[in-house]
N, C-alpha and C positions, 0 to 999 in steps of 0.2 A: 185495292189497287195500289201499286207502288207509284208514288208521285214522281213524275218526270222532272220535278224541280229539286229533288233530293240531291244534295251535293255537299262535299266537305268544304267547298269554297262558298261562303255566305257573305252578304253585304257587310256584316260587322267586321270582316277581316280586311276590308278596304276602307280607307278614309274617304270622306265625301269629295275632297278635291280630286283624288285619284279616280273615283267612280265617274266624276264629271268629265275627266280628261280621256280615260280609256274606254268608257262605256257610252256615256251620253253623247259626247262630241262626234265620234265617228258615225253613229247612227243618225244623229241630227243632220250631219252633212249629207248623208244618203237621202234623207227626206227633203233637204234643201233642193237637190237636183231633181228629185221626183216631181216636186211642185213646179220647178222651173220648166221642165218638159211639159207638164200638164197645162200650164197657162200661156206658154209662149205663142201659141197659135192665135190668141186674141190680138197680138201685135203683128205677127207676120202673115195672118190670114189674108188680108187684102193683096199682099204681094204674091202669095201662093195662088190665090184665085185668078189674079191677072196673068201670072207667068204660065200657069198650067191650063187656064181656061176652065175654071170650076164654077158651077152654079151654087146657090145657097145650100141646096140639099147635098151636093157632092162635097162641099166644104165641111158641112156638118158631119157627114159620114166619115170623111178623112180624119177630122179631129177626134171623133168619138171612137175610132178604131183603137185608140189608147185605152178607152174605158172597157171595151168588150174583152180584150185580151187580159186586161187588169182584173176584171171581174171573174173571168173564166179560171184564172189561176188561184183564186182565193181559197177554195176548199183544199186542194192539195197543199198549198202553202201553209194553211192552218195545221194540217196533220204533221208536216215536216218541221214546222217551227216548234211544236210540242215535243217531237221525237228527236230531232237533230239540232235544234237550236238556231237562233237568229243569225249568229255569225256565219255559219256555213251556208245557210239558205240565201241570205242576202248577198254574200260575196258572189256566188254563182250567177244569181239573177242580174246583178249589176254589170257583169261582163256581157250578158245578153243585151242589156240596155245600151252599152257602149257600141256594140255591133249594129244595133238598130239605128242609133244616131248616125253612124257612118252611112248606112244604106239610105236613110232619109236625106242626108246631105247630097248624095249622088243620084237620087231619084229623078227621073225625067218624065214621069207620067203619073196619072192618078194611082194606079195599082202599085207601082214601085214605092210611092210615098206611103200608101196605106200599109204595105208590108213593113216598111221601116218604122212607121208610127205604132203599128201593132207590136213589134218586137220591143220598142221602147216601153210600151204599157206593160208587157209581160215582164220586162227586166226590172222595172221599179215597183212591181206589184207587192213586194214584201217590205218596202222601205218604211211605211207607217206601222204596219202590224208587227214587223220585226223589231222596230223600235219599242213599241208598246210591250211586246213580249220581254225584251231585254230589261225594260224599266220594271216590269212586274217581278222579274227574277232577282234583281239586284237592289231595288229600293223598297222601303217600307210601304205597305199597302195604303196607309193614310196619306202618303205623299204622291200617290199615283195621279190624282187630278192635276197637281202642279207640274209634275214631270211630263205628263202627256201634253199639257198645255204648252210647255216649253218646247217640246218636240215639234208640235204643230206650228208654233211661232217661227221656228226655223224654216218650215215650209213656206210661211208667209214671206220670209225674207227672199226665198227663191222666187215667189210670185212678184215681189218688188223688182228684182233684177230682170224679170221677164217683161217689164213694161218699158219705162223711159230709157233705162240703160240699153236694153235690147234694141229698142227703136233707133237709138243713136248708133249702135254697132251695125245694125242692118243697113242703115243709110250709108255707112262708110264702106263696109266690106261685103254686104249681102248675107242673106240667111244661111246659105250653104256653108260658108266658112265658119259661121257661128256654130253650126251643128258639128262641124269637125272638132272645134275647140271643146264643145260639150262632151263629145265622145271621149276625148283624152282625159278630161277632168273626171268623168264617171269611172273610167278605168283606175284612176289614181285613188278615188274613194273606195272602190272595191278592194284594192290592195291594202288600204289603211285598215279597213274592217278585218280583213284576214290576218294581218300581222300585228295589230295593236290590241284588238278586243280579246280579253281572256275567255277561255272556253270553260264550260261547266261539265261535270260528270252527270250523265242523265241515264235513267233507267228506261225511259220511254222508247229509245231506239230499238229495244228488243221486244217491244209489244207486238203481238200479231195484228195484222191489218184489221181483223174483225173487231178487235178491242178499240182501235182508233176510230173505225166507222161507228161503233156503238156510242162513242163520245159525241160524235156529230149528231146522231139520232137524239141523244138527250137534249142537245141544244135546240134542234129544230122542232122538237115536240114540247118545248118549255113554254108555258103561258107567259112567264116573265119576259122571255125573249121577244115574243110577238106583241107584247104590250108596247114596247119602245121602238122595235125595229121598223115598222112602217113610217112613223114620223121621222126617224133619223134618216131613212132611205130617201123619202121625198124632199125633206129639208136640205140635206147635204147633196143629194143628187141634183136638185134644182139649182142650188148654189153653184155647184161645179159646172153644170151645163151652161149657165149664164156667165160666170166669172171667167171660165177658161176659153170662151169663144164669143158668145153673143153680146157681151157687154161692150166690146169694141165697136161692132157694127151699129149697135143701138146709139151709142154716143155720137157716131158719125151721122147716122140717118135721122135720128129723132132729136138729139140735142144740137145737131148742126156743127159739131166741132171738127177742126182739121186734125190730121194724123198726129201732130205734135201735142195738141191739147188732149186728144184721146189718150195718148200714152201717159200723160201726167195725171189724168183722172184715174186711169187704171193703176198708176203708182199709188195714188191716195187710197184706192180700194184695197190694194195689197198691204199698205201701211195700216189700214183699219183692221185687216185680217191679223196682222202681227199684234197690234195693240189689243184687239179683242181676245186673242188666245192667251196673251199674258194676263189680261184682266180677269178672264174667266177662270184661268188656272189658279191665280192667287185667291180670287173670291171663293171658288169652290173649296180650296184648301182650308180657308178659314171657316167656311160654313159647315163643312163636313166635321170639323173639330167641335163645332157647336151643335152637332146633331141634326143638321139639315141634309137630307139625302141628295146626292148628285142629280137624281132624276128630277127633283124640284127645280134646281138651278137650270138644268138643261131645258125643261119645259118652258120656263119663263123666257129663256134666251131664244128658243125656236119660235115662240109666240111673237117676240119682238121682231124677229126676222120676217115673219108674215106681214107685220105692219109696214116695215120698210118696203117690201115688195109692192104693197098697195100704192105707195107714192111713185114707184117706178112705173107701175101700170097706168097711173094717172098722168104720166109724162110730165113729172115735176122737173123741168129742165132749167129753171131759173138759177138753181144752185147745184149743178151736177157734182161738184167735187165733194161737198159735205154729204150729199145723198149717197154717193157710192162709197165714201169712207164708212158710213154707217152700214151699208150693205155688207162690206167686208168684215166689219167688227162684229155684228150680230150673226152673220152667216157662219161664224166660227163656233158657235155654241153647241152645235150638234156633236162635236167631238167628245163631249161629256158622256155621250151614250156608251162609249167604250169603257169609261170608268165605272159606269153602272154595271156593265157586263162583268168587269173584273171582280166586282164585289158580289155578283150574283152566282158565278160559277167558281169551282175550285181551281187552284193554280194550274193543275195538269191539263185543264180544259181551256186555259186563258187564250192560247193562240187560236184554237178552233172557234171559240166564241167570238173573238174579235174579227176573224176573217169571215165568219158567217155573216156578221153585220156588214162588213166591208163589201162582201159579194153583193148584197142587196143595194148598197149605196151606189156602187159603180155600175151595176147593171141598170139601175134607175137613171144614172147620169148618162149612160150610153143611149138609152131609149129617148130621154128627154132632149139631149143635145141634137141627135139626128132628127128626132121628131119636130123640134122647133124649126129646123131648117126646112123641113117639108111643109110645115104649116105656113111659114113665111113665104114659101114658093107659091102658095095658093093665090097670092096677089102679085101682079106683075111688077117687076123692078124697072126702074128707069136709069138711064145712063147718068143723069145729073143728080137725082135725088136718092139713088140707091134703093134699098128694099123699102116696101111700103110700111108706113107707121102702123097701120091697122094689123099687119101681119105680126109685128112684135107684140101688140096688145093681145092678140089671140093666142100666140105661142106662150108668152109669159103668164097669161091668165089661166091656161090649162094647168101649168105647173103650180100656180098659187092655189087653185081649187083643190088639187090633190093633197097639198099640205094641210089645208083647213080640214079636210075630211080625216086625214091621219091624226091631226091634233084632237079632233073630237073622239076618235077611236081610243087614243091614249087616255083621255079624261074618263071615258066610259069604263075602260079597264080599271082605272084607279077607283072609281066609284064602286065597281063590283068587288074589288079587293077589300075596301072598307066595309061593305055590306056583309 
């Protein structure tokens, strides 16, 4: 098969500073806004619920609309990333995200907000996978754990902006004007990717659809894929479900913090996410060069994330800031699963392999985030105390058990491989 990565323009023809400026930075900014959109409801959620009159289940469904459209787009995005490239795919989708942000800003009911949120999810669905695809095309493969970690760290910066800075902005001008500003900024980033990022000559655009679907079949029937995919899905899906919505209400109802304190703890969690991604990127870069497989580093990191969630489940509220900083730092380690896939499958399948994994992650995040709201709803909320603490324990506990089972499955697969 002719590689879709074949091109007369290779990374050796561009200096590292130029690659960072015209390839890394535009895509990193796209993922910055993707993650800002993803996490902002953790801060504006109470205002949304009060203004529109939403229950916990409805708030969970509204926020998770981002995940369901995001997940649904992954398979076609993977196909077109490999055939048409990240520059074209991400530009078109970011324009859709800008339209969705405008609709969300002017939404006056649950379903208007859901449509806007869903379009945002669709519009940013290629930001991470498009970035990973671009990194795999332009940077050496042994640098991918580092470059992917830097990309995700930019997302963490978006999560930081979505906390205390957003809370301050919302208190001054309201969340609707904030989303109008986000819409404009997203359109600017789309223009930057289109006009700044260089394009590559690719043979994959002429491949028949049957060949592209055949590549997907190879991925979904791969034992190596299913060894890591369940743990990555439940680990990252649980992380996203909690970080992007339910962390804020937990800090309010279980830890007893006011809205300003909640925003600062969420800022610390986002800071942990940035530090964790930078740390795991540099650590994996060094360890890979010493012969340690990325799956080993990812396994240890996702195991540490399970331990941190145990402390959340036990309601360790004496020191919420360091607890949630650690939550963000170790929750980032699942991103290494994409480096594992990049080294498992050939370059022409890189986009489809990554989006197949991302499909599972965001479908899981959708189910968990909405499901957590419905579980929390099983216990009556009070006007003074918010949602019941036992509801959080039950909802978070289910997510934790699923991760433990997936971790055991990964270890079982490793033992079979060695046998």
